[in-house]
C-alpha positions as a Markdown table, in Angstrom:
| # | Residue | x | y | z |
|---|---|---|---|---|
| 1 | Met | 2.8 | 21.1 | -63.1 |
| 2 | Lys | -0.8 | 20.0 | -63.0 |
| 3 | Pro | -2.0 | 18.0 | -59.9 |
| 4 | Thr | -2.9 | 14.5 | -60.7 |
| 5 | Ser | -5.6 | 12.4 | -59.2 |
| 6 | Leu | -4.8 | 9.0 | -57.8 |
| 7 | Thr | -6.3 | 5.9 | -59.3 |
| 8 | Glu | -6.7 | 2.5 | -57.9 |
| 9 | Lys | -3.5 | 1.4 | -59.8 |
| 10 | Asp | -1.5 | 4.1 | -57.9 |
| 11 | Val | -2.6 | 3.2 | -54.4 |
| 12 | Pro | -1.0 | 0.1 | -52.9 |
| 13 | Leu | -3.6 | -2.3 | -51.5 |
| 14 | Tyr | -3.0 | -4.1 | -48.2 |
| 15 | Ser | -4.7 | -7.1 | -46.9 |
| 16 | Gln | -6.7 | -6.8 | -43.7 |
| 17 | Asp | -4.0 | -8.8 | -41.9 |
| 18 | Gln | -1.3 | -6.4 | -43.1 |
| 19 | Val | -3.3 | -3.4 | -41.9 |
| 20 | Val | -3.8 | -5.0 | -38.5 |
| 21 | Gln | -0.1 | -5.8 | -38.3 |
| 22 | Ile | 0.8 | -2.2 | -39.2 |
| 23 | Val | -1.6 | -0.7 | -36.6 |
| 24 | Glu | -0.3 | -3.1 | -33.9 |
| 25 | Ile | 3.3 | -2.1 | -34.6 |
| 26 | Ala | 2.3 | 1.6 | -34.4 |
| 27 | Ile | 0.5 | 1.0 | -31.0 |
| 28 | Gln | 3.4 | -0.9 | -29.6 |
| 29 | Ser | 5.8 | 1.9 | -30.6 |
| 30 | Leu | 3.6 | 4.6 | -29.0 |
| 31 | Gln | 3.3 | 2.5 | -25.8 |
| 32 | Arg | 7.1 | 2.1 | -25.6 |
| 33 | Arg | 7.6 | 5.8 | -26.0 |
| 34 | Arg | 5.0 | 6.5 | -23.3 |
| 35 | Glu | 6.6 | 4.1 | -20.8 |
| 36 | Gln | 10.0 | 5.6 | -21.4 |
| 37 | Asn | 8.6 | 9.0 | -20.6 |
| 38 | Asn | 6.5 | 7.9 | -17.7 |
| 39 | Pro | 7.9 | 4.8 | -16.0 |
| 40 | Arg | 5.4 | 2.9 | -13.9 |
| 41 | Val | 5.9 | 2.6 | -10.1 |
| 42 | Asn | 5.0 | -0.7 | -8.7 |
| 43 | Leu | 4.1 | -0.2 | -5.0 |
| 44 | Asp | 4.4 | -4.0 | -4.4 |
| 45 | Asn | 8.1 | -3.7 | -5.2 |
| 46 | Glu | 8.4 | -0.8 | -2.8 |
| 47 | Ile | 6.9 | -2.7 | 0.1 |
| 48 | Ala | 9.1 | -5.7 | -0.7 |
| 49 | Gln | 12.2 | -3.5 | -0.6 |
| 50 | Ile | 11.6 | -2.1 | 2.9 |
| 51 | Asp | 14.4 | -3.4 | 5.1 |
| 52 | Met | 12.9 | -4.7 | 8.3 |
| 53 | Ser | 16.2 | -6.0 | 9.7 |
| 54 | Pro | 17.3 | -5.0 | 13.2 |
| 55 | Gly | 19.3 | -1.8 | 13.3 |
| 56 | Thr | 17.5 | -0.3 | 10.3 |
| 57 | Lys | 15.3 | 2.7 | 10.7 |
| 58 | Gln | 11.7 | 1.6 | 10.5 |
| 59 | Thr | 10.0 | 5.0 | 10.8 |
| 60 | Leu | 9.8 | 8.3 | 8.9 |
| 61 | Thr | 9.6 | 11.8 | 10.1 |
| 62 | Val | 6.8 | 14.0 | 8.8 |
| 63 | Ser | 9.3 | 15.7 | 6.4 |
| 64 | Glu | 10.4 | 12.4 | 5.0 |
| 65 | Ala | 6.9 | 11.2 | 4.5 |
| 66 | Ala | 5.9 | 14.4 | 2.8 |
| 67 | Glu | 8.9 | 14.0 | 0.4 |
| 68 | Ile | 8.0 | 10.4 | -0.4 |
| 69 | Leu | 4.3 | 11.3 | -1.0 |
| 70 | Gly | 5.2 | 14.4 | -2.9 |
| 71 | Val | 3.0 | 16.6 | -0.7 |
| 72 | Ser | 3.6 | 19.4 | 1.8 |
| 73 | Lys | 4.3 | 18.9 | 5.5 |
| 74 | Pro | 1.1 | 20.6 | 6.5 |
| 75 | Met | -0.8 | 18.1 | 4.3 |
| 76 | Val | 0.9 | 15.2 | 6.1 |
| 77 | Tyr | 0.0 | 16.7 | 9.5 |
| 78 | Ser | -3.6 | 17.0 | 8.3 |
| 79 | Leu | -3.7 | 13.4 | 7.2 |
| 80 | Ile | -2.3 | 12.3 | 10.6 |
| 81 | Arg | -4.7 | 14.6 | 12.5 |
| 82 | Asp | -7.8 | 13.2 | 10.7 |
| 83 | Gly | -6.6 | 9.6 | 11.2 |
| 84 | Ser | -5.9 | 8.8 | 7.5 |
| 85 | Ile | -2.2 | 8.0 | 8.2 |
| 86 | Pro | -1.5 | 6.2 | 11.5 |
| 87 | Ala | 1.4 | 7.8 | 13.4 |
| 88 | Ile | 2.9 | 7.8 | 16.9 |
| 89 | Asn | 4.3 | 10.6 | 19.1 |
| 90 | Val | 7.7 | 10.0 | 20.6 |
| 91 | Gly | 8.4 | 13.0 | 22.7 |
| 92 | Lys | 7.9 | 16.0 | 20.4 |
| 93 | Lys | 8.5 | 14.0 | 17.3 |
| 94 | Ile | 5.7 | 12.4 | 15.1 |
| 95 | Leu | 6.9 | 9.2 | 13.5 |
| 96 | Ile | 5.2 | 7.2 | 10.7 |
| 97 | Ser | 6.0 | 3.5 | 10.1 |
| 98 | Lys | 7.5 | 2.9 | 6.7 |
| 99 | Leu | 5.5 | -0.3 | 6.3 |
| 100 | Val | 2.3 | 1.4 | 7.3 |
| 101 | Leu | 2.8 | 4.2 | 4.8 |
| 102 | Ser | 3.5 | 1.7 | 2.1 |
| 103 | Val | 0.4 | -0.2 | 2.9 |
| 104 | Trp | -1.6 | 3.1 | 3.0 |
| 105 | Leu | -0.3 | 4.0 | -0.5 |
| 106 | Lys | -1.0 | 0.5 | -1.9 |
| 107 | Asn | -4.6 | 0.7 | -0.5 |
| 108 | Gly | -5.3 | 4.0 | -2.2 |
| 109 | Gly | -5.0 | 6.1 | 1.0 |
| 110 | His | -6.7 | 3.7 | 3.4 |
| 111 | Tyr | -5.2 | 1.8 | 6.2 |
| 112 | Gly | -7.0 | -1.0 | 8.0 |
| 113 | Glu | -10.3 | -0.4 | 6.3 |
| 114 | Glu | -12.0 | -2.0 | 3.3 |
| 115 | Thr | -11.7 | 0.1 | 0.2 |
| 116 | Cys | -14.6 | 0.2 | -2.2 |
């Protein structure tokens, strides 16, 4: 069988509006797939969900903070030591406020300072 060349009669023609609509549908489909694979985390929602009622634990240990941040414990100790994350010492324990950590995350790793 011999290959044939396409002529204008063989190629369907679309209006500019139809092409735009097809491209928009394709982009929306790709965005839905990406969001399903990588759901967004809204830090504002996390802050709103912190239970500040009496009797509820308001602090995190270094291990808990490391798990939330997805970093190692030594990294959290380093952030506390250089003053990036405010913390308090209670006896031999180092505690970090849940609220302070949430604000620190929301502000891109800064607490109580203006971010550029």
